[in-house]
C-alpha positions in Angstrom: 90.3 106.6 140.7 87.2 106.0 138.6 87.1 103.8 135.5 85.1 105.3 132.7 83.0 102.9 130.7 81.2 103.2 127.4 77.9 102.5 129.0 77.5 105.3 131.5 78.3 109.0 131.2 80.2 110.3 134.2 80.8 113.9 135.2 83.7 113.9 137.7 84.8 116.4 140.3 81.7 118.4 140.6 83.5 121.6 141.7 84.9 121.9 138.2 82.6 119.8 136.1 79.7 122.0 135.4 78.2 121.6 131.9 80.1 123.4 129.2 77.1 125.3 128.1 76.5 126.7 131.6 80.1 127.3 132.5 81.4 128.9 129.3 79.5 132.1 129.9 81.9 132.8 132.9 85.1 131.9 131.0 85.3 135.1 129.0 85.5 135.3 125.3 86.0 132.1 123.2 89.5 131.9 121.7 90.3 128.6 120.0 89.8 124.8 119.9 92.5 122.2 120.4 92.5 118.4 119.9 95.3 116.4 121.6 96.4 112.7 121.5 99.6 110.7 121.2 100.7 107.1 120.3 99.1 107.2 116.9 100.2 105.5 113.7 101.1 101.8 113.2 104.0 100.9 110.8 103.0 100.9 107.1 101.1 97.8 106.2 100.2 96.7 109.7 96.8 95.0 110.0 93.9 97.0 111.4 92.0 95.2 114.2 89.6 96.3 116.8 92.4 96.8 119.3 95.3 97.9 117.1 96.1 100.4 114.3 93.0 102.6 114.7 94.8 105.8 113.6 92.3 106.3 110.8 89.4 106.2 113.2 91.0 108.6 115.6 91.9 110.9 112.8 88.3 110.9 111.5 87.1 111.7 115.0 89.6 114.6 115.4 88.8 116.0 112.0 85.0 115.9 112.8 85.7 118.2 115.9 87.0 120.9 113.5 90.1 121.9 115.6 92.0 125.1 115.1 95.2 123.4 116.3 96.2 119.8 116.9 98.6 118.7 119.6 100.3 115.3 119.0 102.0 114.0 122.1 104.8 111.7 120.8 105.1 108.2 119.4 103.2 109.7 116.6 104.6 107.0 114.2 105.7 103.4 115.1 107.9 101.5 115.3 111.1 103.5 114.6 109.5 106.7 113.1 111.6 106.9 110.0 110.7 109.5 107.4 109.5 106.8 105.1 107.2 105.4 107.7 105.8 108.9 108.5 105.1 109.4 104.9 103.5 106.0 104.3 101.4 105.8 107.4 101.0 108.9 109.6 100.7 111.2 106.6 97.7 109.2 105.2 95.6 110.0 108.3 96.8 112.5 110.9 99.1 114.1 108.3 96.0 115.6 106.8 96.0 117.9 109.8 99.7 118.6 109.5 99.3 122.4 108.8 97.5 122.7 112.2 99.8 120.4 114.2 102.1 121.3 117.1 104.1 118.2 117.8 106.4 116.7 120.5 108.6 113.6 120.0 108.2 110.3 121.8 110.7 107.5 122.6 109.8 105.7 119.3 110.9 108.8 117.4 114.4 108.4 118.9 114.7 104.7 117.8 115.9 106.4 114.6 119.1 108.2 115.8 118.5 111.8 116.4 114.8 111.4 115.7 115.7 112.5 112.2 112.5 111.1 110.7 110.4 113.2 113.1 112.3 116.4 112.5 112.4 115.8 108.7 108.7 115.2 108.6 107.5 118.1 110.8 110.3 120.6 109.9 110.4 123.9 111.7 107.2 123.0 113.6 109.2 120.5 115.7 111.7 122.9 117.1 115.5 122.7 116.9 116.8 119.3 115.7 119.1 118.8 118.7 116.5 120.1 121.1 112.9 119.4 120.2 111.5 122.0 122.6 109.5 124.9 121.2 106.6 127.2 121.9 103.8 129.2 120.3 100.9 131.4 121.2 97.4 130.4 120.2 94.9 133.2 120.6 96.6 134.5 123.8 97.3 131.1 125.3 101.0 130.1 125.6 101.6 126.5 124.3 104.9 124.9 125.2 106.2 121.7 123.7 109.0 119.9 125.8 111.2 116.9 124.9 110.9 114.2 127.6 113.6 112.0 125.9 115.9 113.4 128.5 119.0 111.2 127.9 119.0 112.3 124.2 119.0 116.0 124.8 121.3 116.6 127.8 118.8 116.0 130.6 115.6 117.5 131.9 116.8 118.5 135.4 117.1 122.0 136.8 120.0 123.7 135.1 119.7 121.7 131.9 119.5 123.5 128.6 115.9 122.6 128.3 115.0 123.7 131.8 116.8 127.0 131.4 115.0 127.6 128.1 111.6 126.8 129.7 112.2 129.2 132.7 113.3 132.0 130.3 110.3 131.4 128.0 107.9 131.5 130.9 109.4 134.6 132.3 109.5 136.4 129.0 105.9 135.5 128.4 104.6 136.0 132.0 102.0 138.4 130.7 100.2 135.5 129.0 97.4 134.6 131.3 97.1 130.9 130.5 99.7 128.2 129.7 99.6 124.6 128.3 102.7 122.3 128.4 102.9 119.0 126.6 105.5 116.2 126.3 105.5 112.5 125.8 106.4 110.7 129.1 103.8 111.5 131.7 104.9 112.8 135.1 102.1 110.8 136.6 100.3 107.7 135.1 98.5 104.6 136.3 99.3 102.8 133.1 102.0 100.2 132.5 104.8 102.7 132.1 103.9 104.6 135.3 105.3 107.8 136.5 108.3 109.7 135.0 110.3 111.2 137.9 112.8 112.7 135.5 110.1 115.3 134.5 109.7 116.6 138.1 112.0 119.6 137.7 110.3 120.8 134.5 107.0 120.3 136.3 108.3 122.4 139.2 109.4 125.2 136.8 105.9 125.2 135.3 104.4 125.5 138.8 106.6 128.5 139.5 104.9 130.3 136.7 101.3 129.0 137.3 100.9 126.8 134.2 97.3 125.6 133.8 97.6 122.2 131.9 100.1 119.4 131.3 99.4 116.9 128.5 101.3 113.6 127.8 100.9 110.2 126.1 103.1 107.1 126.3 100.6 105.0 128.2 98.0 104.0 125.7 94.7 105.0 127.4 93.0 108.1 128.7 93.6 109.3 132.3 93.0 112.6 134.1 94.7 113.7 137.3 93.6 116.3 139.8 96.1 119.2 140.4 99.4 117.7 141.5 102.7 119.1 142.7 106.0 118.0 141.1 106.8 115.7 144.1 103.6 113.7 143.6 101.5 115.3 146.4 98.2 116.8 145.6 96.7 120.3 146.1 98.1 123.7 146.6 97.5 126.9 144.7 100.1 126.2 142.1 99.4 122.5 141.6 98.8 121.5 138.0 96.1 119.2 136.6 97.3 116.7 133.9 96.0 114.4 131.3 97.4 111.2 129.7 96.0 110.9 126.2 97.7 107.9 124.6 94.8 106.3 122.7 95.7 107.7 119.3 95.5 104.4 117.5 98.5 102.1 118.0 97.2 99.9 120.8 95.7 100.0 124.3 97.3 99.4 127.7 95.6 98.4 130.9 95.8 100.1 134.3 98.5 98.5 136.4 99.3 101.0 139.1 97.2 102.9 141.7 98.0 106.5 141.7 96.7 109.2 144.1 94.5 111.9 142.6 93.8 109.9 139.4 90.1 110.7 138.8 89.3 109.1 135.5 90.6 106.3 133.3 89.3 105.0 130.1 90.8 102.1 128.2 89.7 103.3 124.7 91.0 104.9 121.6 90.0 108.6 121.5 91.0 112.2 121.6 90.8 115.1 124.0 89.2 118.3 123.0 90.0 121.6 124.7 88.0 124.8 124.1 90.1 127.7 125.2 88.7 131.0 126.5 90.2 134.2 127.8 89.7 133.2 131.4 89.8 129.4 131.3 88.9 126.3 129.4 86.6 123.4 129.0 87.6 119.8 128.2 85.9 116.7 126.9 87.3 113.3 126.1 85.8 111.6 123.0 86.2 107.8 122.6 86.0 106.6 119.0 83.3 104.2 120.0 81.1 106.9 121.5 79.5 106.6 124.9 80.9 107.9 128.1 83.1 111.0 128.2 85.0 112.8 130.9 84.4 116.6 130.7 84.6 119.7 132.8 85.6 123.3 133.2 88.5 125.1 134.9 89.9 128.6 135.1 93.3 130.2 134.6 95.2 131.4 137.6 
């Protein structure tokens, strides 16, 4: 694993980290631009410091990247994500991008029973109120939002309502060349929360249909993993690369685990930008303080 710093720009994994300018010509036609991050807004009235409550800074950065769509990765509003808190805090920053937002819920959303504040705020964009899983198509890419609060929705295991829905959705849309999945609790993470084994079966279902990308939050930092299998091993033609993007503003968490195939970690507030093409994608991580970024290129299977 490599720690990214603000002083030195690092391009990682040279096989897939050619410059965006050089690589995009082989990715086919440009489709759309996404910005992704989770763990965002402090409670209303919380003090802004250099290490907490930086949601205004991350919003400004995201808006400056001019995204077509915004993926918010859960724990979008602290501490208990009531509708009043969403309206008083999140709405004043990231809420300005609400019309472009594709959300998933985090554990803090469920501190309010049934995550009612989350579902009331995002409405139909959040999926069914007792489910929280949903999907859309962005310029030919399939985007799937899953609910990793497994105990609140009847489980995430094979045969659960969510897993059956996911498998059916992937089968029905198997003609879509490229797929992104997002949820809150990362299957793999070197941060203080660590791995989420309960997401292994959903990961395996995504592997069965050759998904390209998994995005999560929960640990408050940036981390990228090389392609991984659902059981934690690396490699294989259907293994999936993943990102933890939890520096949305609330606070920052240190690295506390050593995880195989972790290839970049940045303790910083910031957002991930994905440019999607007909044959693949480019990514770049933008810290709010500038400096080093993790970036690269990959292709759809």
